[in-house]
C-alpha positions as CSV (number, residue, x, y, z in Angstrom):
1,M,0.0,0.0,0.0
2,P,1.3,3.5,-0.8
3,N,1.9,6.0,2.0
4,D,-0.8,8.6,2.7
5,Y,1.8,11.3,2.1
6,F,4.9,11.8,0.0
7,K,7.5,14.3,1.3
8,F,9.6,16.4,-1.1
9,K,12.3,18.9,-0.2
10,Q,10.1,22.0,-0.2
11,F,6.5,20.6,0.1
12,T,4.5,17.5,1.2
13,I,1.9,15.8,-0.9
14,C,-0.9,14.2,1.1
15,Q,-2.6,11.6,-1.1
16,D,-5.1,9.7,1.0
17,K,-8.1,11.2,-0.9
18,C,-6.7,10.6,-4.4
19,A,-7.1,7.5,-6.6
20,M,-3.8,8.2,-8.4
21,K,-0.9,8.6,-6.1
22,V,2.5,10.3,-6.6
23,G,4.3,8.6,-9.4
24,T,7.4,8.8,-11.6
25,D,5.4,10.3,-14.5
26,G,4.3,13.3,-12.6
27,V,7.7,13.9,-11.1
28,L,9.3,13.7,-14.6
29,L,6.9,16.2,-16.1
30,G,7.1,18.6,-13.2
31,S,10.9,18.6,-13.4
32,W,11.2,18.6,-17.2
33,A,8.6,21.2,-18.4
34,N,10.2,24.5,-19.4
35,C,8.7,27.1,-17.1
36,E,11.6,29.5,-17.0
37,N,9.9,32.4,-18.6
38,A,6.3,31.5,-17.9
39,R,4.1,34.1,-16.2
40,S,0.9,32.0,-16.4
41,I,0.6,28.2,-16.2
42,L,-2.4,25.9,-16.5
43,D,-2.2,22.3,-15.1
44,I,-4.9,20.0,-16.6
45,G,-5.9,17.2,-14.3
46,A,-4.2,18.4,-11.1
47,G,-4.7,15.2,-9.1
48,T,-2.9,15.7,-5.8
49,G,-1.4,19.0,-7.0
50,L,2.0,17.5,-7.4
51,I,2.9,19.0,-10.8
52,T,1.3,22.4,-9.9
53,L,3.5,22.6,-6.8
54,M,6.6,21.5,-8.6
55,L,6.1,24.3,-11.2
56,A,5.4,26.8,-8.5
57,Q,8.7,25.9,-6.9
58,R,10.5,26.3,-10.2
59,S,8.9,29.6,-11.4
60,N,7.3,32.8,-10.4
61,A,4.1,32.2,-12.4
62,F,0.5,32.4,-11.4
63,I,-0.9,28.8,-11.8
64,D,-4.4,27.7,-12.5
65,A,-5.2,24.0,-12.2
66,V,-8.4,22.1,-13.1
67,E,-9.4,18.7,-11.6
68,I,-12.7,16.9,-12.4
69,D,-12.7,14.7,-9.3
70,E,-14.1,16.5,-6.2
71,S,-12.0,14.5,-3.7
72,A,-8.8,15.0,-5.6
73,C,-9.6,18.7,-5.9
74,I,-10.1,18.9,-2.1
75,Q,-6.8,17.1,-1.6
76,A,-4.9,19.4,-4.1
77,N,-6.3,22.5,-2.3
78,E,-5.1,21.1,1.0
79,N,-1.6,20.5,-0.3
80,V,-1.4,23.9,-1.9
81,T,-2.7,25.7,1.2
82,K,0.1,24.1,3.3
83,S,2.7,25.2,0.7
84,N,4.8,28.4,0.3
85,W,2.9,29.2,-3.0
86,K,-0.7,29.2,-1.9
87,D,-1.2,32.8,-3.0
88,L,-0.1,32.0,-6.6
89,I,-2.3,28.9,-7.2
90,Q,-5.9,28.4,-7.9
91,I,-7.4,24.8,-8.0
92,M,-10.8,24.4,-9.7
93,N,-13.2,21.5,-9.6
94,L,-14.6,21.2,-13.1
95,P,-14.0,19.3,-16.4
96,F,-11.3,20.8,-18.6
97,Q,-13.9,21.1,-21.5
98,E,-16.1,23.3,-19.2
99,F,-13.1,25.4,-18.2
100,C,-12.2,26.0,-21.8
101,N,-15.7,27.3,-22.5
102,S,-15.7,29.6,-19.5
103,T,-12.4,31.4,-19.5
104,N,-10.7,34.1,-21.6
105,K,-7.3,33.5,-20.1
106,K,-4.2,32.6,-22.1
107,Y,-1.3,30.7,-20.7
108,D,2.4,30.7,-21.4
109,L,2.7,27.0,-20.3
110,I,0.1,24.3,-20.3
111,V,1.0,21.0,-18.6
112,S,-0.8,17.7,-18.3
113,N,-0.2,14.1,-17.2
114,P,-3.4,13.0,-18.9
115,P,-5.4,9.8,-18.7
116,Y,-4.3,7.5,-21.5
117,F,-4.9,3.8,-21.0
118,Q,-7.4,3.6,-23.9
119,N,-6.9,-0.1,-24.7
120,S,-6.1,-1.6,-21.3
121,L,-8.4,-3.2,-18.8
122,F,-10.3,-0.8,-16.6
123,A,-9.3,-0.7,-12.9
124,P,-12.0,-1.9,-10.5
125,D,-12.1,1.4,-8.6
126,K,-14.1,4.0,-10.6
127,K,-12.1,7.0,-9.5
128,R,-8.9,5.3,-10.4
129,T,-10.4,4.2,-13.7
130,D,-11.4,7.8,-14.5
131,A,-8.0,9.1,-13.6
132,R,-6.2,6.5,-15.8
133,H,-8.5,6.1,-18.7
134,N,-9.9,8.6,-21.2
135,S,-13.5,7.7,-20.5
136,N,-14.3,11.3,-19.5
137,F,-11.4,13.0,-21.3
138,E,-10.2,12.5,-24.8
139,L,-6.7,13.5,-25.8
140,E,-8.4,15.3,-28.6
141,D,-10.0,17.6,-26.0
142,L,-6.6,18.3,-24.6
143,L,-5.3,19.2,-28.0
144,N,-8.1,21.5,-29.0
145,G,-8.3,23.1,-25.6
146,A,-4.5,23.8,-25.5
147,L,-4.6,25.4,-28.9
148,E,-7.4,27.7,-27.7
149,L,-5.7,28.6,-24.4
150,M,-2.0,28.9,-25.3
151,T,-0.4,32.3,-26.0
152,D,1.0,32.7,-29.5
153,D,4.5,31.6,-28.2
154,G,3.1,29.4,-25.5
155,V,4.1,25.8,-24.8
156,L,2.2,22.6,-24.1
157,S,4.1,20.0,-22.2
158,I,2.8,16.5,-21.6
159,I,3.9,12.9,-20.8
160,L,2.4,9.9,-22.6
161,P,3.2,6.3,-23.2
162,Y,5.5,5.8,-26.2
163,L,2.9,4.7,-28.8
164,E,0.2,7.2,-27.7
165,G,2.8,9.9,-27.6
166,N,3.8,9.3,-31.3
167,F,0.1,9.3,-32.2
168,F,-0.4,12.6,-30.4
169,I,2.5,14.1,-32.3
170,L,0.8,13.3,-35.6
171,K,-2.6,14.6,-34.4
172,A,-1.1,17.8,-33.2
173,S,0.8,18.4,-36.4
174,E,-2.5,18.2,-38.3
175,K,-3.7,21.2,-36.3
176,D,-0.4,23.1,-36.8
177,L,0.8,22.4,-33.3
178,Y,4.4,21.2,-33.6
179,C,6.6,19.0,-31.4
180,T,9.7,21.1,-30.5
181,R,11.2,18.9,-27.8
182,Q,11.0,15.2,-27.1
183,T,12.6,13.1,-24.4
184,K,12.3,9.3,-24.5
185,V,12.1,7.8,-21.1
186,L,13.8,4.4,-20.7
187,P,13.3,2.4,-17.5
188,K,16.8,0.8,-17.8
189,P,19.7,0.8,-20.2
190,G,19.0,-1.2,-23.4
191,R,15.2,-1.2,-22.8
192,E,12.6,0.2,-25.1
193,P,11.3,3.7,-24.2
194,K,8.1,3.5,-22.1
195,R,7.2,7.2,-22.0
196,L,7.6,10.3,-24.1
197,L,8.0,13.8,-22.6
198,L,6.7,16.1,-25.2
199,E,6.8,19.8,-25.8
200,F,4.6,21.5,-28.4
201,M,4.4,25.1,-29.8
202,K,2.4,26.9,-32.5
203,I,5.7,28.0,-34.0
204,K,7.6,25.3,-36.0
205,K,11.2,24.9,-34.7
206,P,13.9,22.2,-35.2
207,L,13.0,19.2,-33.0
208,I,15.3,18.7,-30.0
209,E,15.5,14.9,-29.3
210,Q,16.9,13.5,-26.0
211,E,16.5,10.4,-23.8
212,I,16.7,9.7,-20.1
213,I,17.3,6.4,-18.3
214,I,15.6,6.1,-14.9
215,E,17.5,3.2,-13.2
216,L,20.7,1.5,-14.0
217,N,21.3,-2.3,-13.5
218,K,20.0,-2.5,-9.9
219,R,16.6,-1.4,-8.5
220,H,16.8,2.1,-7.0
221,E,20.2,2.6,-8.6
222,Y,19.2,5.8,-10.4
223,S,21.0,7.3,-13.3
224,D,22.9,10.6,-12.9
225,A,20.6,12.2,-15.5
226,Y,17.5,11.2,-13.6
227,K,19.0,12.4,-10.3
228,N,20.1,15.7,-11.8
229,L,16.6,16.3,-13.3
230,T,14.8,15.6,-10.0
231,K,17.3,16.6,-7.3
232,D,15.4,19.8,-6.4
233,F,12.5,17.6,-5.2
234,Y,13.5,14.1,-4.1
235,L,14.9,13.9,-0.5
236,A,17.1,11.0,-1.5
237,F,19.0,13.1,-4.1
């Protein structure tokens, strides 16, 4: 059983109310997304508030986050309220589609660790199912919404499984949203990539391709690249 909380260097994530707990995907995206010049950030599917708080730690931006699940939204608000950045963050309990139709805001950076298990078996817990599958949220909704809410030079950063990520790149290009940075995530040396960290812009630029290995040959023997990426957050690094 996962712990009810996860302590990072500058904040703690309580997760007893959330179906989806703190995981490597969220930590990767929160560490990797380019927020250096962002003044406004939108986190789609806030969950525990992990990525929101990571980006708050890394930037000086105002951050909005939307979360469809009421319990997760309550949890995220609790985590934000206990943090150093509570005055810069707003967590909203509503579907992303509804948020898109109700706001005139534009964002320099949009991030999402979206549901994506389209073809896998559904988890028995409905909240976990909704968090992991796209039954209530299509990747097409993410793409269309991001295009509407991004500034002209804004960035969309997401993490997806390898196959879904490549499909998303093709769908995005059809809408003139271009992949400008791509990092393949390998669980161990010599393994096939399991995830893609992807950055998109409305402006076409040369693609920057990279890869990162999580663990070396032993369990919990993390690569230097992974430790360097996440060292501002994990207590162990």
